C-alpha positions as CSV (number, residue, x, y, z in Angstrom):
1,M,6.4,87.6,-73.5
2,Y,5.8,88.6,-76.7
3,G,3.1,91.3,-77.5
4,L,1.7,93.0,-80.6
5,I,-0.8,96.1,-81.1
6,G,-2.4,96.2,-84.5
7,R,-4.8,98.6,-85.9
8,I,-6.9,97.3,-88.9
9,T,-9.4,99.3,-91.2
10,A,-12.3,97.6,-92.1
11,T,-13.9,97.9,-95.5
12,P,-16.8,100.6,-94.9
13,G,-19.6,99.1,-93.0
14,Q,-18.0,95.9,-92.4
15,R,-16.3,96.4,-89.0
16,D,-18.6,94.5,-86.8
17,A,-18.4,91.5,-89.2
18,L,-14.9,91.5,-89.0
19,V,-15.0,91.7,-85.2
20,T,-17.0,88.8,-84.9
21,I,-14.7,86.7,-87.2
22,L,-12.0,87.8,-85.3
23,L,-13.4,86.7,-81.9
24,D,-14.8,83.5,-83.3
25,S,-11.1,82.4,-84.1
26,T,-9.7,82.8,-80.8
27,D,-10.9,80.1,-78.4
28,A,-7.7,77.6,-78.8
29,M,-4.4,79.4,-79.2
30,P,-1.9,77.5,-77.2
31,G,0.5,80.4,-75.7
32,C,-1.9,83.2,-76.2
33,L,-2.2,85.1,-72.6
34,S,-4.5,87.8,-73.7
35,Y,-6.2,88.7,-77.3
36,I,-8.6,91.9,-77.1
37,V,-10.3,93.2,-79.9
38,A,-11.7,96.8,-79.6
39,T,-13.6,99.0,-81.6
40,D,-12.2,102.8,-82.2
41,P,-15.0,105.3,-80.9
42,A,-13.3,107.9,-83.2
43,D,-13.5,105.9,-86.3
44,G,-16.3,103.5,-87.4
45,D,-14.2,101.3,-89.4
46,V,-11.2,100.9,-87.2
47,I,-10.5,98.0,-84.9
48,W,-7.4,97.6,-82.7
49,I,-5.9,94.0,-81.5
50,T,-3.8,93.8,-78.4
51,E,-2.2,90.4,-78.0
52,V,0.3,89.0,-75.5
53,W,1.9,85.4,-76.0
54,D,4.3,83.4,-73.9
55,A,6.8,83.5,-76.7
56,Q,6.8,84.9,-80.4
57,A,7.2,81.1,-81.5
58,S,3.7,80.7,-80.1
59,H,2.2,83.5,-82.3
60,R,3.9,82.1,-85.3
61,A,2.3,78.7,-84.6
62,S,-1.0,80.1,-84.0
63,M,-1.1,81.0,-87.5
64,Q,-1.4,77.6,-88.9
65,L,-4.3,76.6,-86.6
66,P,-7.4,75.6,-88.6
67,A,-9.6,78.2,-86.9
68,V,-7.1,80.9,-87.3
69,Q,-6.6,79.9,-91.2
70,V,-10.4,80.3,-91.8
71,A,-10.5,83.6,-89.9
72,M,-7.9,84.9,-92.2
73,R,-9.5,83.8,-95.5
74,V,-13.1,84.9,-94.6
75,G,-12.0,88.0,-92.9
76,K,-9.6,89.2,-95.6
77,P,-12.1,90.6,-98.0
78,L,-13.4,92.6,-95.1
79,I,-10.2,94.4,-94.5
80,A,-9.3,97.6,-96.3
81,S,-5.9,98.0,-94.9
82,F,-3.3,96.8,-91.8
83,D,-2.5,100.2,-90.6
84,K,-0.4,99.8,-88.0
85,H,1.5,96.6,-86.3
86,I,3.5,97.3,-83.2
87,V,5.7,94.6,-81.5
88,T,5.8,95.0,-77.7
89,A,7.6,93.2,-74.8
90,P,5.0,92.9,-72.1
91,V,6.6,92.9,-68.6
92,G,3.4,92.1,-66.5
93,G,0.2,93.7,-65.4
94,R,-3.7,93.1,-64.4
95,G,-4.8,90.3,-66.4
96,L,-1.2,88.6,-67.2
């Protein structure tokens, strides 16, 4: 499995709009086992995204999906920065 944990800072006041965009683009992503979008209670502009994929190739392929392309185009102006991007190797757990 292939995992990612990312921290995104939205432009001030745009976190909820960005969360909506991120969630609307996740319906059909082949190979995606888990895609969690969470807000950070300590920072009103921060979003954490935790992903688990069956393989890194599935994640790469998802970037070409029309819904993901639209989300990236529409969401980009709402992003102040990509603060962290951590690759993980999930081994199991609840929900997988």
